[in-house]
C-alpha positions as CSV (number, residue, x, y, z in Angstrom):
1,M,-0.1,-0.1,0.0
2,V,1.2,3.6,-0.7
3,S,1.6,5.6,2.1
4,S,-1.3,8.3,2.2
5,H,0.9,11.5,4.2
6,G,1.3,14.2,2.0
7,R,-2.0,12.6,-0.4
8,F,-5.4,14.0,-1.2
9,I,-7.1,10.8,-0.1
10,W,-10.7,12.2,0.6
11,Y,-13.1,15.6,-1.0
12,E,-15.9,16.9,0.8
13,L,-19.0,19.5,-0.6
14,M,-20.6,21.2,2.3
15,T,-23.5,23.1,0.7
16,T,-26.6,24.6,1.4
17,D,-29.0,22.6,-0.3
18,M,-27.9,18.3,-0.3
19,E,-31.0,17.6,-2.6
20,A,-30.0,20.0,-5.7
21,A,-26.2,18.5,-5.4
22,K,-26.7,15.4,-5.6
23,A,-29.3,16.5,-8.5
24,F,-26.6,18.1,-10.4
25,Y,-23.2,15.5,-9.8
26,A,-25.8,12.6,-11.0
27,E,-26.6,14.9,-13.9
28,V,-23.3,16.3,-14.5
29,V,-20.2,13.6,-13.2
30,G,-22.8,10.9,-13.3
31,W,-22.1,9.8,-9.6
32,G,-24.6,7.7,-8.1
33,T,-25.8,8.9,-4.0
34,Q,-25.1,6.4,-0.6
35,D,-27.0,7.5,2.5
36,A,-23.6,7.6,5.5
37,S,-25.5,9.8,7.9
38,T,-24.3,9.3,11.7
39,L,-25.0,11.2,15.0
40,G,-27.9,12.8,13.4
41,I,-25.9,14.6,10.9
42,A,-27.0,13.7,7.2
43,Y,-23.8,12.8,4.7
44,T,-24.7,11.1,2.0
45,L,-21.3,9.9,-0.4
46,F,-21.5,10.3,-3.5
47,T,-20.6,7.4,-5.9
48,A,-19.1,6.1,-9.1
49,G,-20.0,2.4,-9.4
50,E,-19.2,0.6,-5.9
51,A,-16.8,3.5,-5.0
52,S,-17.2,6.1,-2.5
53,V,-15.7,8.9,-4.1
54,S,-16.8,12.5,-2.3
55,G,-19.0,13.2,0.7
56,L,-21.3,15.3,1.2
57,M,-22.9,17.6,4.4
58,D,-24.9,20.5,5.2
59,L,-23.2,23.8,5.8
60,S,-23.7,24.2,9.3
61,E,-26.2,27.5,10.5
62,D,-22.6,27.8,12.9
63,A,-20.4,28.5,9.3
64,R,-23.3,30.5,7.4
65,K,-23.2,32.4,9.9
66,L,-19.2,33.1,10.2
67,G,-20.0,33.8,5.7
68,L,-18.4,31.2,5.3
69,R,-20.6,29.8,2.2
70,P,-20.6,26.3,0.0
71,T,-17.1,24.9,-0.7
72,W,-15.4,21.9,-1.7
73,L,-12.8,20.3,1.3
74,G,-9.8,19.0,0.2
75,Y,-8.5,16.0,2.9
76,V,-4.9,15.1,2.8
77,G,-3.4,12.0,4.5
78,V,-1.7,12.6,7.2
79,N,0.6,10.3,9.7
80,D,0.0,12.3,12.6
81,V,-3.2,14.8,12.6
82,D,-2.2,16.6,16.2
83,A,1.5,17.2,14.7
84,S,0.7,18.4,11.4
85,A,-2.0,20.5,13.2
86,D,0.3,21.9,15.2
87,R,2.8,22.1,12.2
88,I,0.3,24.1,10.6
89,K,0.4,26.9,13.1
90,Q,4.0,26.9,13.6
91,L,4.1,28.2,10.2
92,G,2.2,31.0,10.3
93,G,-1.6,28.5,9.6
94,S,-4.4,28.4,11.4
95,V,-6.4,25.3,13.2
96,H,-10.2,25.8,13.0
97,V,-11.0,22.6,13.8
98,P,-8.4,21.2,16.1
99,P,-8.1,17.6,15.9
100,T,-10.6,15.6,16.5
101,D,-12.0,11.4,16.0
102,I,-15.3,10.8,14.0
103,P,-14.9,7.0,16.2
104,H,-14.4,4.1,14.5
105,I,-13.4,6.1,11.4
106,S,-11.0,8.4,11.2
107,R,-8.7,11.8,13.0
108,F,-9.2,14.5,11.3
109,S,-8.5,18.8,11.7
110,V,-9.4,21.6,9.2
111,A,-7.2,24.6,8.6
112,V,-6.4,27.4,6.8
113,D,-2.9,27.9,5.2
114,P,-0.8,31.5,5.3
115,Q,-3.4,32.8,2.6
116,M,-6.4,31.6,4.1
117,A,-7.0,28.8,2.1
118,A,-8.5,25.4,4.2
119,I,-7.5,22.2,3.5
120,A,-8.6,18.8,5.7
121,L,-5.8,16.4,7.6
122,F,-6.9,12.8,7.9
123,K,-5.5,9.8,9.4
124,W,-7.4,6.6,9.5
125,L,-7.7,4.8,13.0
126,Q,-8.1,1.4,11.7
127,P,-4.6,0.1,9.8
128,G,-5.2,-1.4,6.3
129,Q,-9.2,1.0,5.9
130,E,-6.4,3.2,3.3
131,Q,-8.8,2.8,-0.2
132,P,-5.3,2.7,-3.0
133,A,-5.7,6.1,-5.4
134,E,-7.3,5.8,-8.7
135,L,-7.1,9.2,-10.2
136,D,-7.1,8.3,-13.3
137,A,-10.5,5.6,-12.9
138,P,-13.4,7.6,-14.5
139,G,-15.4,9.4,-11.9
140,R,-12.8,9.9,-9.1
141,V,-11.3,13.0,-8.4
142,G,-8.5,13.5,-10.4
143,W,-6.4,17.4,-9.5
144,Y,-6.9,19.5,-7.1
145,E,-5.5,23.3,-7.5
146,L,-5.0,26.1,-5.1
147,L,-4.8,29.6,-6.4
148,A,-2.8,31.8,-4.2
149,A,-2.2,35.5,-4.6
150,D,1.9,34.4,-3.4
151,W,2.3,30.9,-5.0
152,E,5.9,31.3,-4.0
153,T,4.8,31.1,0.1
154,A,1.8,29.1,-0.2
155,W,4.8,26.6,-1.9
156,T,6.7,27.3,0.7
157,F,4.3,26.4,3.9
158,Y,3.0,22.9,1.6
159,R,6.5,21.9,1.0
160,E,7.2,21.8,4.2
161,L,4.3,20.9,6.1
162,F,3.3,17.9,3.7
163,G,7.5,17.1,1.8
164,W,5.8,18.3,-1.1
165,Q,8.6,18.2,-4.0
166,K,7.9,20.4,-7.7
167,A,7.2,18.7,-10.9
168,D,8.2,19.6,-14.2
169,T,5.1,18.8,-16.3
170,D,3.8,19.1,-20.1
171,T,0.0,20.6,-19.8
172,G,-0.1,21.1,-23.6
173,A,-1.4,24.5,-23.6
174,V,0.2,26.5,-26.2
């Protein structure tokens, strides 16, 4: 199994209209849905075939009062959520949801980088829960891109946090 440290491993849509989001993504990308609500919290898995590819949940009233709008959030796998959350603070970011357990599933935290881009940290609680990355399979999220006001500062932050390295690529752009 490939280590998930530093890799995007989950995506979640927080929205004000879950039913409209289900219909939209079913029509646009062909995703199915599966109810995964727990502890009185409505939660839906988007699926591609039999595989879960992302999650869907209501944007809380508290978040709305803070001015947050519907958004996608990328979760990056880490070896230690607590240590990574501390590292985010050391690097100039802020932790908005402290390291928290989802019983029997995972430990996660939600933070922002120094330029206020949101990111989540994630670690499965049980070994072997990791799913192999199939980024090129139909219906999977295969790319995550950050638009930053200062890309060099953003690059330094993420390199220090996750060990990311630059790679040359040919996008085919003219």
